[in-house]
C-alpha positions in Angstrom: 55.6 36.0 -21.0 58.8 34.2 -21.7 57.5 30.8 -20.9 60.6 28.9 -22.1 62.6 29.7 -19.0 59.7 30.3 -16.6 57.4 27.3 -17.1 58.7 23.8 -17.6 55.7 21.7 -18.6 55.3 18.0 -19.1 52.2 16.1 -20.0 52.4 12.6 -18.7 48.7 12.5 -18.1 48.0 13.2 -21.8 50.9 10.9 -22.9 49.8 7.9 -20.8 46.0 8.1 -20.5 44.3 8.6 -23.9 40.6 7.9 -23.4 40.5 9.7 -20.0 40.5 13.2 -21.3 39.2 15.5 -24.0 41.5 18.3 -25.5 39.8 21.6 -24.9 40.3 25.3 -24.7 39.3 27.8 -22.1 36.5 30.3 -22.7 37.6 34.0 -23.3 38.2 36.2 -20.3 37.1 39.6 -21.6 38.9 41.8 -19.0 41.2 39.6 -16.8 42.2 41.2 -13.5 44.5 39.5 -10.9 42.7 39.4 -7.6 45.1 37.2 -5.6 48.5 35.8 -6.4 50.3 33.3 -4.1 53.8 34.6 -4.5 55.3 32.1 -2.1 53.9 29.2 -4.0 54.9 30.7 -7.3 58.5 30.9 -6.0 58.4 27.2 -5.0 57.2 26.3 -8.5 60.0 28.4 -10.1 57.6 31.0 -11.5 58.3 34.7 -11.6 55.4 36.5 -9.8 56.1 39.7 -11.8 55.6 37.8 -15.1 52.4 36.2 -13.8 51.0 39.7 -13.4 51.6 40.6 -17.1 48.9 40.1 -19.7 50.7 37.0 -20.9 50.8 35.7 -17.3 47.1 36.3 -16.9 46.6 34.3 -20.1 48.3 31.4 -18.5 46.3 31.7 -15.3 43.0 31.8 -17.2 43.9 29.2 -19.8 43.3 31.7 -22.6 47.0 31.7 -23.6 48.5 28.3 -22.5 52.3 28.3 -22.4 54.4 26.4 -24.8 54.4 22.7 -24.0 51.0 22.7 -22.3 48.2 20.6 -23.5 44.9 21.8 -21.9 42.4 18.9 -21.4 39.2 18.3 -19.6 39.7 15.2 -17.5 37.1 12.4 -17.6 35.9 10.7 -14.4 32.8 9.0 -12.9 31.7 9.1 -9.3 29.2 8.4 -6.6 27.6 11.7 -5.6 25.7 11.4 -2.3 25.7 7.6 -2.8 24.3 7.7 -6.4 26.5 6.6 -9.2 27.1 8.9 -12.2 29.0 7.2 -15.0 30.2 10.4 -16.7 31.1 13.4 -14.7 34.5 15.0 -15.6 35.8 18.5 -15.6 32.7 20.4 -16.5 34.2 23.8 -15.7 37.9 23.1 -15.4 41.0 22.4 -17.4 44.2 20.6 -16.7 46.8 22.8 -18.3 49.7 20.5 -17.7 52.3 19.4 -15.2 54.7 21.9 -13.9 58.1 20.6 -12.9 59.5 22.7 -10.1 63.2 23.4 -9.5 63.0 20.8 -6.8 62.0 18.2 -9.4 58.5 18.0 -7.8 55.7 17.5 -10.4 52.6 19.6 -9.9 49.4 19.8 -12.0 48.3 23.3 -13.0 44.5 23.1 -13.0 42.0 25.8 -13.7 38.4 26.1 -12.2 35.9 28.4 -13.9 37.6 28.3 -17.2 34.4 27.7 -19.2 32.1 25.0 -20.4 33.4 21.6 -21.5 31.7 18.6 -22.9 31.4 17.3 -19.3 29.4 20.4 -18.2 26.1 18.6 -17.9 24.1 21.7 -18.7 26.2 24.1 -16.6 27.7 27.3 -17.9 31.3 26.2 -17.0 31.9 29.5 -15.2 32.7 30.2 -11.5 31.7 33.2 -9.3 34.5 35.1 -7.6 33.5 34.3 -4.0 33.7 30.5 -4.2 37.1 30.7 -6.0 38.4 33.0 -3.3 36.9 30.6 -0.7 38.9 27.7 -2.1 42.1 29.9 -2.2 41.6 30.8 1.4 40.7 27.4 2.8 43.2 25.4 0.8 46.1 27.7 1.9 44.8 27.6 5.5 44.8 23.8 5.3 48.3 23.8 4.0 49.5 26.0 6.9 47.7 23.6 9.3 49.8 20.8 7.9 46.9 19.0 6.2 47.8 17.6 2.7 45.9 19.7 0.2 45.8 21.1 -3.3 47.1 24.6 -3.2 46.0 27.8 -4.8 48.2 29.8 -7.1 45.9 32.7 -8.2 42.4 34.0 -8.6 41.8 36.0 -11.7 38.5 37.9 -12.2 37.3 37.4 -15.8 35.6 40.7 -16.3 32.2 39.2 -16.9 29.2 38.3 -14.7 27.9 34.8 -14.1 24.3 34.1 -13.3 23.4 32.3 -10.1 20.3 32.0 -7.9 21.1 35.2 -6.1 21.5 37.1 -9.4 24.6 38.1 -11.4 28.0 37.6 -9.7 31.5 38.5 -10.8 33.2 35.7 -12.6 36.6 34.3 -11.8 39.1 31.5 -12.6 41.1 29.8 -9.8 44.5 28.4 -10.7 45.4 25.6 -8.3 48.1 23.0 -8.1 48.2 19.4 -6.9 50.5 16.4 -7.1 47.8 15.2 -9.4 44.1 15.3 -9.9 43.7 11.5 -10.1 40.6 10.5 -8.2 38.7 7.4 -7.1 36.2 8.6 -9.8 39.0 8.4 -12.4 39.4 4.7 -11.7 35.7 4.2 -11.7 35.5 5.7 -15.2 38.5 3.7 -16.4 37.0 0.5 -15.0 33.8 1.1 -16.8 35.6 2.0 -20.0 37.6 -1.2 -19.8 34.5 -3.2 -19.2 33.1 -1.9 -22.5 36.1 -3.2 -24.4 35.6 -5.8 -27.1 38.4 -8.1 -26.0 37.4 -11.2 -24.0 40.8 -11.5 -22.4 41.2 -9.9 -19.0 45.0 -9.9 -19.5 44.9 -7.7 -22.6 42.4 -5.3 -24.2 39.6 -5.5 -21.7 41.5 -3.9 -18.8 43.9 -1.8 -20.9 42.6 1.6 -19.9 42.4 0.6 -16.2 45.9 -0.9 -16.2 47.4 2.2 -17.9 45.8 4.4 -15.2 47.0 2.2 -12.4 50.5 2.2 -13.8 50.4 5.9 -14.1 49.2 6.3 -10.5 52.0 4.1 -9.2 54.7 5.9 -11.1 53.3 9.3 -10.1 52.4 8.7 -6.4 53.5 5.4 -5.1 56.5 4.1 -7.0 57.5 1.7 -4.3 54.4 -0.3 -5.2 56.1 -1.3 -8.4 58.4 -3.7 -6.5 55.6 -5.4 -4.6 54.5 -8.9 -5.4 51.1 -7.5 -6.4 51.7 -3.9 -7.4 48.1 -3.0 -7.9 47.1 -4.5 -4.5 49.9 -2.5 -3.0 48.7 0.6 -4.7 45.3 0.1 -3.1 46.9 -0.5 0.3 48.9 2.7 0.0 45.9 4.8 -1.0 43.8 3.4 1.9 46.6 4.3 4.3 47.0 7.8 2.8 43.3 8.5 3.1 43.1 7.2 6.6 45.8 9.6 7.6 44.1 12.5 5.7 40.7 12.1 7.3 42.2 11.8 10.8 43.9 15.2 10.2 40.6 16.6 9.1 39.0 15.5 12.3 41.9 16.9 14.4 41.3 20.4 13.1 37.5 20.2 12.9 37.3 20.4 9.1 34.2 19.3 7.3 34.7 18.7 3.6 31.0 18.8 2.8 30.9 16.9 -0.5 32.9 13.6 0.0 31.8 12.1 -3.4 34.2 9.6 -4.9 35.1 12.1 -7.6 36.4 14.3 -4.7 38.8 11.7 -3.2 42.3 11.8 -4.5 44.7 8.9 -5.0 47.5 11.1 -3.7 45.9 11.7 -0.3 45.4 15.4 -0.8 42.3 17.3 0.1 40.6 18.5 -3.1 37.6 20.7 -4.0 36.7 23.1 -1.3 33.1 23.8 -2.3 30.7 23.7 0.6 33.4 23.0 3.2 33.6 24.7 6.6 35.1 24.3 10.1 33.5 23.3 13.4 32.7 25.9 16.0 31.0 23.8 18.7 32.2 20.2 18.8 29.2 18.3 17.5 29.7 15.2 15.4 26.4 15.7 13.7 27.5 19.1 12.3 27.1 19.7 8.6 26.9 22.9 6.6 26.4 22.2 3.0 23.1 23.4 1.5 23.0 20.4 -0.8 23.6 17.7 1.9 20.0 17.5 3.0 20.4 14.4 5.1 23.8 15.2 6.7 25.5 12.4 4.9 28.8 14.2 5.0 28.5 15.4 8.6 31.7 15.8 10.6 31.3 12.5 12.5 30.4 10.6 9.4 33.6 11.4 7.5 35.7 8.4 8.4 32.9 6.0 7.5 32.3 7.8 4.2 36.0 7.6 3.4 36.0 3.9 3.9 32.8 3.6 1.7 34.6 5.6 -1.1 37.6 3.4 -0.8 35.4 0.3 -1.2 34.4 1.8 -4.6 38.1 2.2 -5.4 38.7 -1.4 -4.6 35.8 -2.5 -6.8 37.3 -0.6 -9.7 40.6 -2.3 -9.2 39.2 -5.9 -9.1 40.2 -6.8 -12.7 43.8 -6.0 -11.9 44.2 -7.8 -8.6 43.9 -11.4 -9.6 42.8 -13.5 -12.6 40.1 -15.1 -10.4 37.4 -12.6 -9.4 36.6 -14.3 -6.1 40.3 -14.1 -5.2 40.5 -10.5 -6.3 37.5 -9.6 -4.1 39.1 -11.5 -1.1 42.4 -9.5 -1.6 40.6 -6.2 -1.9 38.4 -6.9 1.1 41.5 -7.6 3.2 43.1 -4.3 2.3 39.8 -2.3 2.8 39.5 -3.8 6.3 42.8 -2.2 7.3 41.3 1.2 7.0 39.6 1.3 10.4 42.8 0.3 12.3 44.9 2.8 10.2 42.4 5.6 10.8 42.0 4.9 14.5 45.8 4.8 14.9 46.3 8.1 13.1 43.3 9.7 14.9 44.5 8.6 18.4 48.1 9.6 17.7 47.0 13.0 16.7 44.7 13.5 19.6 47.3 12.3 22.0 49.6 15.0 20.7 46.7 17.5 21.0 46.4 16.7 24.7 50.1 16.6 25.2 50.6 13.1 26.5 51.6 9.7 25.1 49.6 8.1 28.0 46.3 8.9 26.3 44.4 5.5 26.4 41.1 5.9 28.2 41.6 9.7 28.4 40.7 9.9 24.7 37.6 7.8 24.9 36.3 9.8 27.9 37.2 13.1 26.2 35.4 12.2 23.0 32.2 11.5 25.1 32.6 14.8 27.0 33.1 16.9 23.8 30.2 15.3 22.0 27.8 15.7 25.0 28.7 19.3 26.0 29.9 20.7 22.7 32.5 23.3 23.6 34.2 25.2 20.8 36.5 22.6 19.2 39.5 24.9 18.5 39.3 26.9 21.7 39.1 23.8 23.8 42.3 22.3 22.6 44.2 25.6 22.5 43.2 26.5 26.0 44.0 23.1 27.3 47.7 24.0 27.2 46.9 26.9 29.6 45.4 24.2 31.9 48.6 22.2 31.6 50.4 25.3 32.9 48.2 25.4 35.9 45.2 27.6 35.0 42.2 25.6 34.0 39.8 28.6 34.1 39.9 29.5 30.4 39.1 25.9 29.3 36.5 25.3 32.0 34.5 28.4 31.0 33.8 26.8 27.6 31.3 24.5 29.4 27.9 25.6 30.7 28.7 23.5 33.8 32.4 23.7 34.2 32.5 21.0 36.8 31.7 18.3 34.2 35.3 18.7 33.0 37.0 18.5 36.4 37.3 14.7 36.7 38.8 14.4 33.3 41.2 17.3 33.9 42.5 15.6 37.1 43.2 12.3 35.3 44.8 14.2 32.4 47.1 16.3 34.6 48.4 13.2 36.3 50.1 12.3 32.9 52.2 15.5 33.1 51.1 16.9 29.7 53.6 19.0 27.6 52.0 22.4 27.2 54.6 23.7 24.7 54.2 20.7 22.5 50.4 21.2 22.6 50.8 24.7 21.3 52.7 23.4 18.3 49.8 21.2 17.2 46.7 23.0 18.4 46.0 26.1 16.2 45.0 29.4 17.7 43.4 30.3 14.4 41.3 28.5 11.9 39.2 29.9 9.0 36.2 30.8 11.2 33.2 30.6 9.1 31.7 34.0 9.9 35.1 35.7 9.2 35.5 33.9 5.9 32.0 35.0 4.8 32.7 38.6 5.9 36.0 38.7 4.0 34.4 37.2 0.8 31.6 39.7 0.9 34.1 42.5 1.2 36.2 41.1 -1.7 33.3 40.9 -4.0 32.6 44.5 -3.3 36.2 45.4 -4.2 37.7 45.5 -0.7 40.5 42.9 -0.5 41.9 44.1 2.9 39.8 41.6 5.1 40.8 38.6 3.0 44.5 39.7 3.0 44.5 40.0 6.8 42.8 36.7 7.1 45.3 35.0 4.8 48.1 36.6 6.9 46.7 35.3 10.2 45.9 31.8 8.8 49.3 31.5 7.3 50.7 31.1 10.9 47.9 29.3 12.7 49.9 28.2 15.7 51.5 31.6 16.5 49.1 33.4 18.8 49.7 37.2 18.5 48.4 40.3 20.3 45.9 42.3 18.3 44.4 39.4 16.5 42.0 38.1 19.2 38.9 38.4 17.0 40.3 35.9 14.6 40.3 33.3 17.4 36.7 33.8 18.4 33.6 31.9 17.3 30.5 33.7 16.2 28.3 35.3 18.9 25.3 33.4 20.3 22.9 35.4 18.1 24.6 34.3 14.9 22.3 32.8 12.3 22.7 29.1 11.3 25.6 28.8 8.9 25.2 27.2 5.5 27.6 26.8 2.6 27.1 26.6 -1.1 29.2 24.8 -3.8 29.2 27.8 -6.3 28.1 25.8 -9.3 
């Protein structure tokens, strides 16, 4: 692969953040085979899909032959996992290859999952089964098409070896994904702890050096306007809080459940990251959770805004040494920013839901609707999609989602009085989401060598707002006899 003209790499993470990574190399991939390639994304990045399909291209996508200029590293970070702090997590089965600079000038990390064991592996094998990597490819691309900020998937490459999991041997694979960066709340937690272990007694110099370098890097990469603020690090915090408030509101609008909202899975950029045990609502129930490792439902659908604020509190704690010389003043400043989350989230949530019901005169309508949906639990996606049909005069399809359709009538009457815009509703309420039963069906077929179901699913989900004849099954929830759905993280 002629990488000089095809891949323009920079390595500002490696240049700026010594101490927050370990140089590492990928494990061999005995018989690499391209399973999925995102040609559209490749084009946006200035990559030639034909060359990515060559043996040299597969070497780039598996990390076994990094291109010139790349510096593969395993990133270091800490994190609260299900509320419990782990001081040393990091990329246990992943590598940051470097930063692609697209023709547009946009900078995107190229990051590999399943590329082999690193010093952060904590006893794991560092490998990834094919199905979870295909799952992340599918869901992340669906989220992108839905307009939700997300990491994106470039390719899935089967490695030609099996990995052992509880269900037995499974085909191994590497996922190549891109993001505006992989900086996380957990990265700042690790840097803060590293700075606290410094030998200097001066908070202005050595003690906070690692943390300050990281914050400066994050400002330059994601929030450069913060550099001109009176307190740049406080403004960084404010901007990250706002970005996450908007992101989680968007999750709630489409019924997305992340499933593992640990602080190492919350980005500074405001992108969704790490699609392990994620899934989408069928019935609208705030208590819904799917992850097999979330035994108490900590990360249930309705808990996500509160968990996001909790995570952001941990981010604020990490930034305390940078916010003011006096710790009490720093805490006061951070608390003031954190307290803006609720208003920012509610504003983004209500703005999005007002668009979903097609009226700016939402007000009490949204409060009453939230209570109706939580009590009667209609299908989340079908309810909002069919509501536009009601706006056009036929309420039958949306009423039939309720066991007692009459419970909706009073709300419908008040809502219709606002003259909702049906066409605008169709532009924000998807006809298609990654229905969990269809995702599992497609993944099982792909593992058995049949990629047609996943290709069709990717095609449909690439245009989620365009309802088309012949694709009705992709809009339907599972039948009433479907078994309870559970997701697994794939590690």
